[in-house]
C-alpha positions in Angstrom: 89.1 241.3 287.6 91.8 243.7 286.7 95.0 245.1 288.2 98.3 244.0 289.5 99.7 242.5 292.7 103.3 242.8 293.8 105.4 239.8 294.8 104.9 240.9 298.4 101.1 240.9 297.9 100.4 244.6 297.7 97.5 245.6 295.5 98.5 248.3 293.0 96.2 251.0 291.8 94.2 250.7 288.6 92.9 253.0 286.0 89.3 253.6 284.8 87.6 253.2 288.2 84.5 255.0 287.1 84.0 253.0 284.0 84.7 249.7 285.8 82.1 250.4 288.5 79.6 251.5 285.8 80.2 248.1 284.1 79.9 246.2 287.4 76.6 247.8 288.1 75.3 247.0 284.6 76.4 243.4 285.0 74.5 243.2 288.3 77.5 243.0 290.7 76.9 244.3 294.2 80.4 243.7 295.8 83.6 245.1 294.3 87.2 245.1 295.6 89.3 248.2 294.6 92.8 249.1 295.5 93.0 251.4 298.5 95.1 253.7 296.5 92.2 254.3 294.2 89.9 255.7 297.0 90.1 259.3 295.7 88.8 258.0 292.3 85.5 257.1 293.9 84.6 260.9 293.9 84.1 260.6 290.1 81.6 257.8 290.4 77.9 258.8 290.2 76.0 258.5 293.5 73.4 256.1 292.1 76.2 253.7 291.1 77.9 254.0 294.5 74.6 253.3 296.3 74.1 250.1 294.3 77.6 248.7 294.6 79.5 247.9 297.9 83.1 248.9 297.4 85.8 247.2 299.5 89.1 249.0 299.5 92.0 246.6 299.8 95.8 247.2 300.2 96.9 243.6 300.3 95.9 240.4 298.4 95.1 238.8 301.8 92.4 241.5 302.2 90.8 240.3 298.9 90.9 236.6 299.8 89.5 237.2 303.3 86.7 239.5 302.0 85.8 237.1 299.2 85.7 234.0 301.5 83.7 235.9 304.1 81.2 237.0 301.5 81.0 233.5 300.1 80.5 232.0 303.6 77.8 234.5 304.4 76.0 233.8 301.1 76.2 230.0 301.7 74.8 230.5 305.2 71.9 232.6 304.0 70.9 230.1 301.4 71.2 227.2 303.8 68.8 228.9 306.3 
C-alpha cells in the first residue's frame, strides 16, 4: 500500500504506477486499487501486466473499503461453496 488520503477521504495520486504494477504482478497480486487521478499512467503499463492484474480506480477512501470488503466477501463465499 502506498499513497495519501486527505482528511476528507479523497485519494491522492501516486508516482511510479508502472513499477508498482510490475511489482504487484511479480508478487502474484491480481487486484489493485489505484487513485483515479492516475488513470492516464496506465498507458505506460505493458499489456501483459494489465491483463494479469485487475485495476480498480478509486477517488475516495470509501471506494477502497467497499471494494476490499466486496472482494473479501466474494472470496469467502467461493471457498465456502
